[in-house]
Wavefront OBJ file of the C-alpha trace (Angstrom):
o trace
v -8.154 -125.015 0.702
v -11.252 -124.141 -1.461
v -14.763 -124.940 -1.534
v -16.254 -127.087 -4.164
v -18.990 -129.394 -4.722
v -18.794 -132.833 -6.096
v -22.129 -134.778 -7.329
v -24.119 -132.659 -4.565
v -21.569 -133.237 -2.017
v -19.918 -130.048 -0.451
v -15.981 -130.224 0.363
v -12.846 -128.434 0.716
v -10.010 -129.534 -1.472
v -6.526 -127.845 -2.221
v -6.413 -124.960 -4.498
v -4.616 -125.771 -8.006
v -5.661 -129.522 -8.171
v -7.693 -130.804 -11.003
v -11.020 -131.686 -11.083
v -9.816 -135.188 -11.747
v -7.528 -135.031 -8.692
v -10.481 -133.741 -6.494
v -13.167 -136.432 -7.444
v -10.548 -139.317 -6.360
v -11.071 -137.725 -3.202
v -14.844 -138.685 -2.820
v -14.007 -141.978 -4.479
v -15.952 -141.201 -7.809
v -13.858 -142.642 -10.686
v -13.817 -140.603 -14.361
v -12.916 -142.736 -17.037
v -9.391 -142.067 -18.878
v -7.280 -143.276 -21.548
v -4.570 -140.409 -22.495
v -4.223 -139.498 -18.749
v -1.240 -141.413 -16.625
v -0.150 -139.830 -13.200
v 3.537 -140.260 -14.416
v 2.802 -137.875 -17.455
v 1.348 -134.109 -17.402
v -2.204 -134.241 -18.566
v -2.889 -132.899 -22.206
v -6.652 -133.648 -22.758
v -6.479 -135.876 -25.534
v -8.906 -138.621 -25.365
v -11.923 -136.615 -24.164
v -13.220 -139.007 -22.030
v -13.082 -137.238 -18.693
v -15.609 -134.554 -19.602
v -17.490 -133.354 -16.572
v -20.092 -130.297 -15.802
v -18.725 -127.679 -14.110
v -21.410 -125.340 -13.156
v -23.920 -127.754 -11.819
v -26.847 -130.099 -12.883
v -28.201 -129.096 -16.318
v -25.402 -126.853 -16.994
v -24.110 -126.846 -20.775
v -20.758 -126.205 -19.580
v -18.361 -129.303 -20.165
v -14.672 -129.889 -19.144
v -12.221 -131.769 -19.300
v -11.365 -133.358 -15.922
v -7.372 -133.802 -16.350
v -6.834 -130.353 -17.236
v -9.255 -128.109 -15.639
v -8.343 -127.025 -12.197
v -10.947 -126.652 -9.402
v -12.148 -123.279 -8.520
v -14.131 -121.331 -5.380
v -17.682 -122.892 -5.368
v -17.064 -124.900 -8.383
v -20.212 -127.327 -9.033
v -18.775 -130.289 -10.529
v -21.281 -133.187 -11.939
v -19.199 -136.018 -12.969
v -21.744 -138.475 -14.248
v -25.540 -138.039 -15.946
v -27.172 -139.477 -18.721
v -25.553 -137.122 -21.351
v -22.138 -137.169 -19.698
v -22.308 -140.880 -19.931
v -23.810 -140.917 -23.794
v -20.804 -138.810 -24.553
v -18.289 -140.703 -23.373
v -20.028 -143.976 -25.095
v -19.787 -142.085 -28.323
v -15.969 -141.247 -27.861
v -15.275 -144.904 -27.257
v -17.152 -146.149 -30.206
v -15.113 -143.626 -32.614
v -11.759 -145.061 -30.805
v -13.235 -148.383 -31.746
v -14.107 -147.975 -35.057
v -10.792 -147.298 -35.767
v -9.193 -149.926 -33.680
v -8.603 -153.507 -34.708
v -11.161 -156.305 -32.984
v -8.788 -158.753 -32.606
v -8.678 -158.797 -29.084
v -7.831 -163.041 -28.554
v -4.432 -162.465 -30.462
v -3.639 -159.016 -28.593
v -0.732 -158.986 -26.239
v -2.843 -156.984 -23.826
v -5.915 -158.768 -23.858
v -7.701 -158.898 -20.397
v -5.238 -156.209 -19.464
v -6.071 -153.488 -21.937
v -7.367 -150.232 -20.758
v -9.672 -149.684 -23.815
v -10.954 -153.250 -23.485
v -11.996 -152.378 -19.942
v -13.765 -149.478 -20.734
v -15.841 -150.933 -23.612
v -16.977 -153.811 -21.393
v -17.743 -151.261 -18.708
v -20.221 -149.297 -21.020
v -21.633 -152.419 -22.412
v -20.658 -151.661 -26.193
v -21.550 -154.671 -28.441
v -22.034 -152.916 -31.539
v -20.789 -149.885 -33.454
v -22.812 -146.997 -34.910
v -19.937 -146.155 -37.058
v -18.197 -147.853 -39.855
v -14.833 -149.571 -39.047
v -11.772 -147.831 -40.547
v -8.626 -149.772 -41.130
v -5.704 -148.048 -42.341
v -3.545 -151.330 -42.985
v -0.335 -150.198 -41.262
v 2.248 -153.144 -40.967
v 3.849 -154.032 -37.649
v 7.340 -153.064 -37.001
v 9.479 -155.712 -35.300
v 12.623 -154.570 -36.369
v 13.746 -153.762 -32.767
v 15.181 -156.448 -30.542
v 13.091 -155.255 -27.544
v 9.920 -153.443 -28.384
v 7.302 -153.992 -31.378
v 5.251 -151.286 -32.639
v 1.894 -152.161 -33.994
v 0.422 -148.754 -35.297
v -3.098 -150.441 -36.221
v -3.669 -150.681 -32.241
v -2.840 -147.112 -31.882
v -5.554 -144.901 -30.428
v -3.512 -141.844 -30.336
v -3.635 -141.174 -26.681
v -0.209 -139.891 -26.760
v 1.041 -141.454 -23.822
v 4.005 -143.063 -25.312
v 4.993 -139.922 -27.291
v 5.292 -137.811 -23.593
v 7.131 -140.809 -22.047
v 9.743 -141.092 -24.460
v 10.247 -137.475 -25.376
v 9.304 -135.772 -21.832
v 10.204 -138.385 -19.080
v 13.110 -140.242 -21.133
v 14.050 -137.660 -23.333
v 14.869 -140.248 -26.187
v 12.477 -138.797 -29.016
v 12.452 -141.968 -30.564
v 8.686 -141.782 -31.579
v 6.279 -138.792 -32.549
v 2.925 -138.103 -34.035
v 2.891 -138.425 -37.599
v -0.216 -137.665 -40.050
v -3.319 -135.867 -39.156
v -6.983 -137.199 -38.323
v -8.162 -140.669 -38.758
v -4.821 -140.828 -40.376
v -2.767 -139.912 -37.642
v -0.396 -142.364 -36.038
v 2.746 -143.029 -33.934
v 5.985 -143.977 -35.329
v 9.681 -142.850 -35.755
v 10.661 -139.267 -37.172
v 10.543 -139.791 -41.147
v 9.266 -143.187 -41.042
v 12.582 -144.687 -39.865
v 12.040 -148.292 -38.422
v 11.942 -148.496 -34.576
v 15.236 -150.129 -34.774
v 16.967 -147.116 -36.784
v 15.358 -144.519 -34.375
v 17.279 -143.229 -31.025
v 15.306 -146.003 -29.450
v 16.942 -147.139 -26.261
v 14.832 -150.124 -25.358
v 13.801 -148.936 -22.163
v 10.491 -150.172 -22.616
v 8.755 -147.048 -20.899
v 6.642 -146.424 -23.982
v 5.250 -150.068 -23.813
v 4.634 -149.738 -19.979
v 2.755 -146.613 -20.542
v 0.573 -147.533 -23.848
v -3.053 -148.429 -22.705
v -3.475 -150.870 -25.143
v -1.514 -153.267 -27.466
v -0.101 -150.716 -30.014
v 3.719 -151.047 -27.927
v 4.603 -154.454 -26.305
v 7.929 -156.300 -25.450
v 9.130 -158.668 -27.957
v 7.755 -162.042 -27.311
v 10.414 -164.632 -26.622
v 8.429 -167.343 -24.528
v 8.471 -169.960 -27.820
v 12.061 -170.185 -27.488
v 12.292 -170.526 -23.887
v 9.346 -173.618 -24.323
v 11.460 -174.980 -27.440
v 14.541 -175.263 -25.097
v 13.012 -176.723 -21.786
v 11.314 -179.219 -24.314
v 14.820 -180.281 -25.537
v 16.252 -183.281 -24.113
v 19.858 -182.426 -25.506
v 20.241 -178.940 -23.485
v 20.385 -178.273 -19.700
v 18.405 -175.071 -19.401
v 19.741 -172.758 -16.539
v 17.920 -169.708 -15.213
v 18.835 -166.455 -12.816
v 16.123 -163.969 -11.697
v 16.792 -160.139 -11.221
v 16.298 -158.266 -8.062
v 13.263 -156.367 -9.064
v 11.446 -159.249 -10.424
v 10.939 -160.668 -6.674
v 8.869 -157.692 -6.026
v 6.457 -157.337 -8.768
v 6.019 -161.054 -9.979
v 3.455 -161.262 -7.153
v 1.069 -158.671 -9.012
v 0.429 -160.709 -11.634
v -1.503 -163.370 -9.163
v -3.421 -161.098 -7.020
v -0.823 -160.262 -4.211
v -0.204 -156.861 -3.190
v 2.805 -154.665 -4.761
v 6.189 -155.405 -3.045
v 5.039 -159.016 -1.753
v 8.347 -160.951 -1.949
v 7.956 -164.522 -2.213
v 11.264 -165.241 -4.243
v 11.406 -168.825 -2.652
v 7.768 -170.011 -4.671
v 9.640 -168.143 -7.691
v 12.525 -170.918 -7.545
v 9.973 -173.361 -7.010
v 7.818 -172.297 -10.284
v 11.050 -172.100 -12.483
v 11.722 -175.788 -11.682
v 8.170 -177.053 -12.106
v 8.474 -175.276 -15.552
v 11.469 -177.468 -16.594
v 14.448 -175.666 -15.664
v 17.236 -177.524 -13.947
v 19.349 -175.332 -12.576
v 17.865 -172.029 -10.721
v 20.463 -168.967 -9.720
v 19.518 -165.678 -8.513
v 21.088 -162.697 -10.611
v 21.510 -161.121 -6.868
v 24.522 -163.225 -6.414
v 26.115 -161.610 -9.654
v 24.707 -157.946 -8.317
v 27.157 -158.976 -5.599
v 29.836 -159.856 -7.707
v 29.302 -156.390 -9.882
v 29.573 -154.894 -6.638
v 33.258 -156.431 -5.846
v 34.620 -155.629 -9.471
v 32.724 -152.093 -9.905
v 33.978 -151.323 -6.071
v 37.613 -152.203 -6.964
v 37.346 -150.184 -9.784
v 36.385 -147.135 -8.161
v 38.738 -147.453 -5.341
v 41.539 -147.962 -8.125
v 40.594 -144.975 -10.167
v 40.591 -142.694 -7.144
v 44.066 -143.802 -6.334
v 45.458 -143.500 -9.745
v 43.782 -140.061 -9.779
v 45.670 -138.739 -6.901
v 48.325 -136.304 -8.569
v 47.798 -137.931 -11.917
v 45.913 -135.125 -14.250
v 45.275 -138.222 -16.920
v 43.541 -140.397 -14.589
v 41.581 -137.598 -13.240
v 39.824 -137.796 -16.495
v 38.602 -140.892 -15.712
v 36.693 -139.587 -12.432
v 33.451 -139.751 -11.884
v 33.196 -143.524 -12.280
v 29.818 -144.021 -13.587
v 27.623 -146.955 -13.170
v 26.960 -149.497 -16.231
v 24.850 -152.342 -15.223
v 21.412 -150.506 -16.837
v 21.394 -151.537 -20.551
v 19.247 -149.090 -21.816
v 21.475 -146.312 -20.091
v 24.873 -147.673 -21.802
v 22.768 -147.277 -25.464
v 21.889 -143.591 -24.529
v 25.310 -142.766 -23.117
v 26.928 -144.869 -26.636
v 24.180 -142.690 -28.604
v 24.371 -139.131 -26.790
v 27.374 -138.555 -24.207
v 30.067 -140.978 -25.927
v 32.569 -138.345 -24.906
v 32.070 -139.676 -21.633
v 32.972 -143.568 -22.282
v 36.170 -143.161 -20.201
v 34.084 -142.588 -17.258
v 32.134 -145.500 -17.763
v 32.682 -148.377 -15.506
v 33.758 -151.273 -18.015
v 31.840 -153.853 -15.299
v 29.131 -155.572 -17.345
v 25.659 -155.685 -16.040
v 24.629 -158.523 -13.304
v 22.965 -160.483 -15.943
v 25.650 -160.582 -18.266
v 28.316 -161.695 -15.482
v 25.716 -164.237 -14.252
v 25.648 -165.647 -17.969
v 29.329 -165.742 -18.553
v 29.984 -167.763 -15.141
v 27.243 -170.290 -15.779
v 28.803 -171.216 -18.759
v 32.906 -170.881 -17.593
v 32.771 -171.252 -13.889
v 29.987 -173.312 -13.175
v 29.925 -175.373 -16.024
v 33.267 -176.768 -15.351
v 32.273 -177.466 -11.746
v 29.033 -179.047 -13.004
v 31.081 -181.145 -15.443
v 28.771 -179.757 -18.178
v 29.459 -179.012 -21.683
v 29.017 -175.557 -21.766
v 27.770 -175.723 -25.493
v 24.692 -177.523 -23.938
v 23.979 -175.079 -21.483
v 20.864 -172.745 -22.280
v 20.921 -169.879 -19.932
v 17.678 -167.671 -19.643
v 17.626 -164.518 -17.556
v 14.084 -163.480 -15.968
v 14.731 -159.359 -15.790
v 12.336 -156.361 -15.245
v 13.761 -154.799 -18.535
v 13.039 -154.927 -22.161
v 16.451 -153.832 -22.988
v 18.166 -156.557 -21.367
v 16.925 -158.547 -24.622
v 19.143 -156.425 -26.757
v 22.229 -156.397 -24.245
v 22.437 -160.306 -24.552
v 23.731 -159.450 -28.147
v 25.013 -156.015 -27.421
v 28.807 -157.007 -28.793
v 30.915 -159.727 -28.535
v 32.196 -159.526 -25.009
v 28.676 -161.095 -24.379
v 30.295 -164.177 -25.687
v 33.249 -164.196 -23.104
v 32.670 -168.016 -22.176
v 33.801 -169.001 -25.379
v 30.187 -170.953 -25.836
v 27.990 -168.955 -27.975
v 26.280 -165.550 -26.247
v 26.344 -166.031 -22.337
v 22.971 -165.306 -21.798
v 20.972 -167.268 -24.562
v 17.553 -165.601 -24.164
v 16.642 -162.961 -21.559
v 12.790 -162.477 -20.621
v 10.245 -160.126 -18.829
v 8.600 -160.276 -15.533
v 5.362 -160.235 -17.813
v 6.830 -163.093 -19.972
v 7.578 -165.238 -16.860
v 3.907 -164.746 -15.598
v 2.363 -165.765 -18.751
v 4.397 -169.010 -18.450
v 3.458 -169.991 -15.400
v -0.018 -169.412 -16.026
v 0.055 -171.419 -19.201
v 1.793 -174.248 -17.417
v -1.105 -174.381 -15.097
v 1.170 -173.816 -12.011
v -0.522 -172.419 -9.049
v 2.561 -170.537 -7.462
v 0.950 -169.462 -4.456
v 0.267 -172.932 -3.469
v 3.979 -174.122 -4.018
v 6.141 -175.054 -1.271
v 9.165 -172.557 -0.806
v 12.502 -173.609 -2.502
v 16.098 -172.518 -2.108
v 18.182 -171.384 -5.596
v 21.094 -173.411 -6.219
v 24.756 -173.119 -5.227
v 27.044 -171.558 -5.406
v 25.398 -168.737 -7.411
v 22.322 -168.870 -5.896
v 22.801 -167.107 -2.090
v 23.018 -163.387 -1.899
v 23.448 -160.490 0.385
v 21.224 -157.403 1.057
v 23.244 -155.546 -0.964
v 22.459 -157.557 -4.190
v 18.637 -157.284 -3.861
v 18.746 -153.288 -3.753
v 20.112 -153.383 -7.094
v 16.604 -153.141 -8.095
v 15.542 -149.951 -6.775
v 17.225 -146.333 -7.510
v 20.090 -146.132 -5.490
v 20.545 -149.160 -4.747
v 23.581 -149.764 -6.631
v 24.921 -146.811 -4.850
v 24.359 -148.004 -1.430
v 25.603 -151.439 -2.222
v 28.799 -150.099 -3.496
v 29.160 -147.524 -0.588
v 29.014 -150.697 1.863
v 31.890 -152.125 0.237
v 33.850 -149.538 -0.940
v 33.972 -148.210 2.281
v 35.437 -151.571 3.492
v 38.009 -151.808 0.363
v 39.346 -148.235 1.391
v 39.375 -148.419 5.478
v 39.464 -152.419 5.969
v 36.623 -151.751 8.394
v 33.029 -152.965 8.360
v 30.601 -149.585 8.049
v 28.536 -148.813 11.044
v 25.318 -148.510 9.686
v 24.867 -149.959 6.180
v 21.741 -148.111 5.740
v 22.723 -145.354 3.015
v 19.472 -143.146 3.054
v 20.409 -140.239 1.222
v 20.260 -141.918 -2.218
v 16.639 -143.618 -1.325
v 13.553 -142.069 -2.670
v 12.225 -140.845 -6.151
v 13.507 -137.428 -6.175
v 15.189 -137.527 -9.993
v 18.751 -136.382 -8.824
v 19.992 -137.383 -5.512
v 23.284 -136.187 -4.111
v 25.415 -136.877 -1.107
v 29.012 -137.018 0.405
v 30.601 -140.182 1.880
v 33.268 -139.937 4.429
v 35.632 -142.621 4.476
v 37.692 -141.129 7.092
v 41.248 -139.952 6.827
v 39.946 -136.693 4.609
v 38.561 -139.281 2.106
v 35.126 -138.066 1.063
v 33.148 -139.317 -1.945
v 30.910 -136.787 -3.744
v 28.018 -139.246 -5.431
v 25.093 -138.469 -7.367
v 21.988 -141.024 -8.240
v 19.901 -140.247 -11.059
v 17.099 -142.136 -12.573
v 14.212 -141.583 -15.445
v 16.534 -140.549 -18.369
v 15.089 -137.264 -18.436
v 16.775 -136.165 -15.515
v 20.270 -137.816 -16.307
v 21.445 -134.816 -18.805
v 21.694 -132.150 -15.975
v 24.156 -134.353 -13.956
v 26.186 -135.437 -17.344
v 26.354 -131.702 -18.527
v 27.886 -130.585 -14.794
v 30.421 -132.975 -15.159
v 31.260 -132.034 -18.930
v 31.460 -128.501 -18.175
v 33.740 -128.946 -15.065
v 35.895 -131.232 -17.318
v 36.150 -128.704 -19.905
v 36.480 -125.706 -17.810
v 39.599 -127.469 -16.305
v 37.678 -127.357 -12.936
v 37.140 -130.165 -10.236
v 34.583 -132.857 -10.974
v 31.386 -132.112 -8.990
v 31.200 -136.003 -8.556
v 33.508 -138.994 -7.815
v 30.704 -141.685 -8.528
v 27.358 -141.648 -10.085
v 24.588 -144.096 -10.528
v 22.222 -144.109 -13.481
v 19.119 -145.863 -13.868
v 16.888 -145.113 -17.149
v 13.467 -145.926 -15.681
v 11.878 -144.175 -13.066
v 12.460 -145.781 -9.636
v 14.898 -147.873 -11.201
v 14.435 -151.678 -12.228
v 11.448 -151.697 -9.869
v 9.959 -149.686 -12.385
v 11.265 -151.296 -15.622
v 9.941 -151.359 -19.060
v 8.917 -155.327 -18.463
v 7.314 -155.092 -15.065
v 3.617 -155.774 -14.596
v 1.248 -152.872 -16.212
v -0.108 -150.009 -14.373
v 3.225 -148.883 -12.411
v 2.676 -145.419 -10.529
v 4.834 -143.874 -7.911
v 2.520 -145.178 -5.214
v 3.499 -149.018 -6.799
v 7.157 -148.114 -7.202
v 7.335 -147.195 -3.360
v 5.739 -150.569 -2.419
v 7.979 -152.298 -4.610
v 10.933 -150.538 -2.906
v 9.826 -151.291 0.243
v 9.865 -154.805 -0.475
v 13.314 -154.802 -1.491
v 14.558 -152.900 1.470
v 13.036 -155.469 3.870
v 14.579 -158.323 1.862
v 17.602 -156.245 2.475
v 17.126 -155.983 5.886
v 16.161 -159.678 6.761
v 19.748 -160.763 4.963
v 22.115 -162.700 6.966
v 24.832 -160.629 4.935
v 24.135 -156.947 4.131
v 27.415 -156.249 2.226
v 28.498 -157.892 -1.293
v 32.244 -158.568 -0.204
v 30.555 -160.418 2.733
v 28.995 -163.046 0.771
v 30.870 -166.331 1.522
v 29.954 -167.609 -1.851
v 31.034 -164.618 -3.721
v 34.699 -165.434 -1.892
v 34.243 -168.980 -2.930
v 34.002 -168.159 -6.745
v 37.074 -165.928 -6.209
v 39.229 -168.385 -4.507
v 38.581 -171.180 -6.796
v 38.325 -169.329 -10.318
v 38.557 -165.614 -10.591
v 41.522 -164.733 -8.529
v 41.237 -161.169 -7.530
v 38.801 -158.520 -8.405
v 39.606 -156.581 -11.218
v 42.116 -159.532 -11.994
v 43.153 -160.752 -15.459
v 40.503 -163.523 -15.835
v 37.974 -161.449 -14.024
v 38.471 -158.546 -17.033
v 38.293 -161.361 -19.648
v 34.647 -162.845 -18.094
v 32.986 -159.766 -16.100
v 34.097 -156.583 -18.152
v 33.442 -155.210 -21.435
v 33.775 -151.852 -23.505
v 31.875 -149.071 -25.364
v 31.846 -147.424 -28.841
v 30.402 -144.248 -29.828
v 27.359 -144.978 -32.023
v 24.775 -142.770 -34.193
v 21.695 -141.472 -32.786
v 20.164 -142.669 -35.990
v 20.881 -146.082 -36.992
v 22.253 -146.216 -40.679
l 1 2 3 4 5 6 7 8 9 10 11 12 13 14 15 16 17 18 19 20 21 22 23 24 25 26 27 28 29 30 31 32 33 34 35 36 37 38 39 40 41 42 43 44 45 46 47 48 49 50 51 52 53 54 55 56 57 58 59 60 61 62 63 64 65 66 67 68 69 70 71 72 73 74 75 76 77 78 79 80 81 82 83 84 85 86 87 88 89 90 91 92 93 94 95 96 97 98 99 100 101 102 103 104 105 106 107 108 109 110 111 112 113 114 115 116 117 118 119 120 121 122 123 124 125 126 127 128 129 130 131 132 133 134 135 136 137 138 139 140 141 142 143 144 145 146 147 148 149 150 151 152 153 154 155 156 157 158 159 160 161 162 163 164 165 166 167 168 169 170 171 172 173 174 175 176 177 178 179 180 181 182 183 184 185 186 187 188 189 190 191 192 193 194 195 196 197 198 199 200 201 202 203 204 205 206 207 208 209 210 211 212 213 214 215 216 217 218 219 220 221 222 223 224 225 226 227 228 229 230 231 232 233 234 235 236 237 238 239 240 241 242 243 244 245 246 247 248 249 250 251 252 253 254 255 256 257 258 259 260 261 262 263 264 265 266 267 268 269 270 271 272 273 274 275 276 277 278 279 280 281 282 283 284 285 286 287 288 289 290 291 292 293 294 295 296 297 298 299 300 301 302 303 304 305 306 307 308 309 310 311 312 313 314 315 316 317 318 319 320 321 322 323 324 325 326 327 328 329 330 331 332 333 334 335 336 337 338 339 340 341 342 343 344 345 346 347 348 349 350 351 352 353 354 355 356 357 358 359 360 361 362 363 364 365 366 367 368 369 370 371 372 373 374 375 376 377 378 379 380 381 382 383 384 385 386 387 388 389 390 391 392 393 394 395 396 397 398 399 400 401 402 403 404 405 406 407 408 409 410 411 412 413 414 415 416 417 418 419 420 421 422 423 424 425 426 427 428 429 430 431 432 433 434 435 436 437 438 439 440 441 442 443 444 445 446 447 448 449 450 451 452 453 454 455 456 457 458 459 460 461 462 463 464 465 466 467 468 469 470 471 472 473 474 475 476 477 478 479 480 481 482 483 484 485 486 487 488 489 490 491 492 493 494 495 496 497 498 499 500 501 502 503 504 505 506 507 508 509 510 511 512 513 514 515 516 517 518 519 520 521 522 523 524 525 526 527 528 529 530 531 532 533 534 535 536 537 538 539 540 541 542 543 544 545 546 547 548 549 550 551 552 553 554 555 556 557 558 559 560 561 562 563 564 565 566 567 568 569 570 571 572 573 574 575 576 577 578 579 580 581 582 583 584 585 586 587 588 589 590 591
């Protein structure tokens, strides 16, 4: 601990923290634009300047990168500091469009908020426009370079957090901008559509492709039957858009709101998460069994999860040699889409061609996944999922419709593809797929229920988590869980090195999620996600799990029903036709 002074107040703080971190301890807010707690600070915007040698000192420093020192006398606000910050904002605004009413970040823009706080009404500088076109080539993310304030957050996220390198700085000075290398379009770049660039952008330079107009059209079309599904992570984040604390679960009010919007049938993706566990868990057990004494089958171990489309995109581009290790099971979104237009359409006596299937996802890459390949048409009536929209898009639709969601009575999802287990709900958090799989894989191997279903070694925000599961009779499964794409490579390289060196694989089962924290931190979730919010959203899902009547996917009576009535057995012929997919090697840069 060291002694410092902040605005005349003496206190002790940890040695090594930054001035920005220190001032938060005395409840002082310093304005920032380039700073984000997910990213290493790099002092780009210059808004966080402070004095570090007491009142009247000419010495100013940027708080986000300046470490505290013994007896440092910090002044966070005085007339000159405020005037300097105002000038920085005015310079940024002089190169920024003033079309706030048409901006997707209107009323949720960090630059707009700061301009209001500083009372900026007129600009002393000439407005300069570079006339850069919008890049809407990508199926998930739109890039508007005119809105870019060159804070660098998106570049840091894409390159350092996600290790994708789809975007970078091009040009210099007033002509500087964010774009893919070589001025390629975003769709030609290595972009994996995870949306973390958009989630971290403080303004409207990067945002999800808005598909709500298409959904409204379907809801107003009397000739179609609109059906909707909601993902596990949506239920612990949507409440934030309506003023409730992160992690608040109001799933049954979401069901009610979806019916008020005009959806005639409401299902829950948690159900198809249970379905995914049955298919993926069975696949794991089969692979492990086949690998015993079979060197060729051993190459298909470890089994790697496939429910994250951004990860699928990354794998096909960067680690295509591991396609044999990838689970062929589709994601819960796509399994539900296939079941809606096959099993449920027949049961409801509906023409599947008249069904308009919508998914509500925490993820922007899900938009791309709906058209990933022809396996996404497995039900034989067009695309299994017609449109995927994000949590943010759903919030806008509810507000547009004037629905006071907090005042709605609770409603239930429709049967049979609505009820779910706790295992299905924890799919939305890193480690959740693995934990859910362990619960059912244990049963598939031993024919006994797991005593304690809370498998805590895979929980938390550590980038890579490793554990061993003892199934008894000498059967031990080594597992790994990785989230945030920048953490994935080390796991895959270990697997590759063991394989190429003829050694035993370090893992038998690997879960991968592209976004930090898993789907609860997805690129389509409400803005402003931090580790504190991720922990609260995760806690909400674990509460939902603990309150569930069934905690394991194989215990879901409606899962048992669809296998008995329609699918047959997990990994069977019909299940493979509807619920499984294939992968191909693809170039990093699209041609």
